[in-house]
N, C-alpha and C positions, 0 to 999 in steps of 0.2 A: 492272457498273458503267458508269455512262452517261456520266460526263464526268471531265474532268481532277480536278475537286476531289473526288469520290467516290473516284476511283482513288487519289489521294495519301492520303486519310484511310485508306484500306485498307493501302497499301504502307509509308507511313513508320513506323507502330507495329511491323510486321513487320520491317523493316530495322533499327530501334532493338534490337528482340528479338535479331535475329542478330548485330548488332555486339557485343553483351553476351556472346552464348553460343556464338560462332562458334569454330571450330577443332576439332581432333581430340580434346582433353583436358577441356574445361571440363564437358561434359555427363557423362562418366564419371565424374569427380570430384564432381559434385553427386550423382549417382546412388549413389556409395559413402557420401556423407555422409547421404543420406537415412535410412541404417541408424542412424545416431547418431554420437556423437563419435568422434573418431579422432585417434591421435598420427601424425606425418609419416610414420614407417616403416610404420605400420599400413595408411595411406592408399597409401603407395608400393606396398605388396605387393599391395594390393587392386586395383590397376589395372596390368595386363600391360603391360610395355614402356615405361611411362613412366620418364623419367630423373628423378633428384632436382632437378635445375636446372630442367628443364620443369614439373615439380610445382609447386616454389617459385613461379615466375614466374605460373603459372595460379592458384595459390591467393591471391597478391598482387592479381591483377586481380579475382579474385571478391570477395576482401574490400573492395577499392575499390569495388566496386559494391554493397556491402552485401549480398552473398548468402551469405558465408560469414563465420563470427566465428571469430576467433583469440585463443586464451587461453594466456598464458605464466604457468608456475607456478614460484615461486620453489624450485626444489629443486636438487640437485646431483647429477647434471647437470640442467641446465634441460629442463623439460617443456614442450612445447608441444602443445595440442590444437586440433583444428579441427572445427567443426560448422556446421550450416546455420544463417544468422542468421534471425531472424523473417520479415525481407523474402525470404529464400531459400525459405522454406516455401511461398511463395504460387507458386512454380514446380512444386510437387508435381504438381498435376493435369496440367500440361502435359508433364512428363517422363513420367507413368504413360501419357499418350495417347500420346506418342511410342514409348515401349516396346512398348505394345501394336501400332501401326501398323508399327513395325520387325519385329515378329516375324510378322505376317500377311505383310508384304511379303517377307521371307526365305523363308516357307513357299511363298508363290505363286511367287516367282521359282525355287526349287530344284525344285519339283514340276512347273511348266508348261513344256512344250516348244513350246507353240503361241503366236501371236502374241497379244496381249492386245487385244480389241476394245473400242472406246471405251465401247459400250452397258454393258459389264461394270463399268466404273468407278463408284464411289459418288462423284459429283461433287457439291459443296455449291455452289449458286448464292449469291454475296455481292451 
């Protein structure tokens, strides 16, 4: 990046993305919902250590940002299902790339005792 405008054009969209997806729980929630519709308790059980209160809060934020769709069924007791909204599916490629990078990183860090040389890194120039 050669100037401030190019830098801003690169950084601002990334910051927007991080603002929406930041935190410990949003990505695991989206990952769980990539498998299909889930009721609240199913979702809670599929994400270790998340509290019901935190899950509810994060789902609400994901719904506000049109990434998750909430459907309430008129049953006794009331049934609520969550699923990826159509707009949420646009993140599938990003989530899969993050999963792949994370698995590679974990393997590298867990199996490497020597410092990483910068020449070894697969850096992409923008």
